[in-house]
N, C-alpha and C positions, 0 to 999 in steps of 0.2 A: 210898613212902610219904612224906607233907612235913606240917608242921603251918605254918601259918600266924602271921607274926612281923610286931605291928604296925609296926616298926623296916623289917627284911630283907623283908618278902614272903614269898613261897614260902625254907622251907627244907626241903630234903632232906634225909628218914633213911633210912640204909642197912641195907638188910634183914639184912645179917650183924652189923655191929659195931655200929651203932645210932649212927653218928658222925652229926651234922647239918653240912649243909654247902649253901654258895652259893657262885656264881662270883664270884669275886675283881675279875673287872670290872662285876658288881654293887655289890658293896661300894665299889667304888674309885667309882662315877659318886652314890652316896649320898654319901660323904663329899665330894664336891666341892660337893653342894649344902649340908650342915649345918656343913660346918666341923670343923675337929682336935679342937677340946676335947667337940662334941656324938659327932662321931661314936666316938671312943675314950671315951666314955659308954656309950653304946651297945654298943660290944662287951664293955665290962665288964659289964653289965646281962647280957645276954645269958650269956657266961661264967660269972658268980656262979649261974645255976640251969640249966647244960648242962654247962659245964666246958671244953668243947670245942668250938669252929667251926671247919672246915676249909674253905678258901679253893678254890677249884680252877680250871683254869685248862691247858686244851687245848690249847697251845702250849709250846714250849721258849723262849721269850721274853717271861715272863707281866709285865702292870705292876706287879710290884712294887716298883719303885723310886716310883709314884706311894702302893703303899698306903703305903708308909714316910712320906713327905710327910706323909700326912692322918692319922698318928698321934703320940700324946706318948711322943714315945721315952722320956720318963722314968719313963712307969707298964711300962717292958718290961725286967723283972728280967734274960734271959736270951733269947739266940738258940740254938737249934739246929739244926744239918745235919747232916740223916741221910740215909741208902740209904735205896730202898725200891725192893723186886722185884715191886710188886705195881701197877705205874702203867702200862707198857711193855717189853710181852712180848719184844720186838724189841733190845734192850739188856739189859746184866747190872741194870742199877739205874740209875732216876732219883732226885735231890733232893729232897729237902724240908724247908721251913722253918719252923719251928715258933719261933713267938714265945710269951715266956711272962707271962705278967700273975699278979698274983696271983690274982684268979679263975680261971684255968686257961690253955687255953692255942689259940693261931690258928693253926690249921696249914697253911703255903699250899703246894700241889702241883700245879707244873705238870710239864712235860717235861724240865725241866733235867736233860741229861746231856753226855759231852763225848766223844760217839763221833768228830765229824770237827773240824776245824776251826770252821764257823760256829757250831755247837752249843755247842764250848768256850768261842765269843767269847762268848755269849748268860750263860753262867754268870758270866763276868766283870761283864760291864755290866749286867746285870738282877739279878745278887745280891750279888757283893763290892764292888760300888760302891755300889751305896745303903746297902751297910752301914758303908760307911768314912766316907761322907756325912757321914750320922746319927749316927757318934760308937760306933755299935752294936758293930763289930769286936770291940771291948777287951771285949763280954761275950758273946763267942760262942765256942760250945764247938762239934765236931764227934762223932757218934755212929757208929763203926765197925761194934758189935756192940750185940746188947740190954744188955750191963753194962758196955760200954766206951765213957766220952767221956772229952772233953781239951780244953781249952782251945786254941782255935787258935792258931798260931802269928802273931809280931808280922810276921812277914816273909813281905810280900806274894807273894813268889814261892813259898814254901812255902804258903802257902796256896792258891796257886792247884793248886799238884802234889796237895796233899792233898783238895781239893774234884772236880780231875778223878778222882782215885786211887778217890773214895769213889765215881763215879759207874760204875766198874768201866773206866775208860781213862786212866792213869797219863800224865802228860805225855809227850810225844816230838815232838822236831820235824818230823817226817818227816810225823805224823799232824796236829798240832797248829796247825807251822809257828811263827816263833822268837818266845822269852818276852819277849823285847823288846817285841813289838806289844803283848802283854800288859798289860805294865807301864806302859809310857806311858799306857795309861788311866786311872793312877792319879796322876798329874801333878800335882799342885796342889788334891788332895780332901783332903776331912777338916778 
C-alpha cells in the first residue's frame, strides 16, 4: 500500500508493520534541491504525523553521508545503531541507523554488514566517518538487544569492533585486514 505525500511523493506502507518508507536516494535528491533547512522541516513535519520514516537502500554502501549533510544535525537528539535480522537472510545481521528527532525517528536501513573486508570498509566510510564528521558520534548509542543500549565508545578502534560485532562478524584481521587501514580514514576528521 502507499500514500501520496505532497513533498516526498509516494510513501510506501508495509502490510505487516505499517511502517512508512521511501528510498534514501529519493530523499537525498529532494534535499539537494530544497536545501538543509527546508528538508529538515519536511522530515519533522512527516514525523509529527507518522512518528517513523524508514529510508531504504538496497546496497551496502548507501548515500548516508549525503543524508547527514542534508539535515540540521542539531535537531537530531540521538543516533542509534542496531542490528536487524530481517534485511538480508545471507548474513547474521545488517546494521541500521536511527536518527531521533523530537517528533519521531528516521530509520536508515541499508545492507551494512562486515562479512568481508570490502563490506566492513563500507560500514566505516558510509556510517562511522559521517557520524564523526557531523559531530553526531558523541550522541550515538548501540543497541545489542531490545533492552540493551549503550553509548558508543570514544575510541574509534572500539567503535569499529562494536559495529563489526553487531553485524555478526567481530573484527578479525584475517577477514577484515589491518585495523590501521580503517583508522586512517579518521585522520583529520570531525
